[in-house]
N, C-alpha and C positions, 0 to 999 in steps of 0.2 A: 539172693531171693528174699531173705529175711533182712529187714532194715534195722534201724536203731531201736533200742528199748524206748518205748513211748512213756510207759508209766508202770508203777507197781502199786497194786491196790492192797492195802493192809486193813483188815478188820480189827476193831478195838472192842474188847468185852465191856467197857464201861463208857458209853457215849456221853454220859453226864460229865465225866472228867476230861473229855476231849475238848479241844478248842471249838469255839462256836462255828467257825467255818467248816471244820472237819465234821462236826455233829450234823450241821445242816446239809452237807454234801452226801452223807451216808443215809440219814433218815431211817425210820423204822421199817419201811416197806420196800427198801431197795434190795438188790441182789446181795450186797455185803450185809445188810440187816438180816436177810434170810440165812446167810452163811453163819451169822452169830447165833441164830436159834439152834442150828445143828452143831456148832462148834463154839460153845460159850467161852472157851479160853482164848478165842481169837486166833489170828495168824494171817499169813499171806493169802489173800483171796484169789488174785490172779496176776499174771504178768502180761503186759500188752506190748506187742512188737509191731512196728510200722512195716507195711509192704507197699510196693509201687502198684502192683496189680493183684487184687485180692483173689480173683478167680484163678489166675495162674498159680498163685501161692497155694490155694486150696487144692488144685489139681495135682500139683507136685507133691504136696504133703500126703494126700490120700493115696497116691501111687506108692508112697513109702510106708503105707500101713497105718497112718494116723487117722483117727475118726474125727469128723466135724459134728458138733452138736447142732440140734435144731433143724435137721433136714438138709444141712449143707449149703443153704442159700444165704448170702449176706443179708444182714439186717442193718437198719440205721442205728448207729450207736449214740451214746450220750452227747457226743460232739458233732452230730450230724454227718458223720462219715460211715461208710460201709464197714461192718465188723463181722467176724466169725469167731467162734470159740472152739478150741480143740479139746477132745475128751481128756480129762486129767489122768485117767488110767493109762494113757499112751505116752505120758510125759512125766513119769515119776511122781504122780499125785498132784501135779501143779496144773491148775487151769490156765491155759494160754489163750489170749485174745490176739487176733490179727486185725489190724486197723489199716485201711487203705489211706495212704498219705498223699 
């Protein structure tokens, strides 16, 4: 059901010291930027896993007790693909993104 790890998003506390591409990708008004406002020391923002069928993955995971953020309906992610986020309290404090591949 869960496919390969697509990406790991790490927030950096000092964007000025980051590479230009890294700084441009994060920006001040992005979800990682908001994460840094709450967690100034930085850290892992989320893990993204690919799934073949995002609705089937959502249904299977919610049957197992995991909560989906944002009302449970897929949204278009940064790369134009459907995505969902699982509540971090259900996965050891780690925000998990599911991305339909």
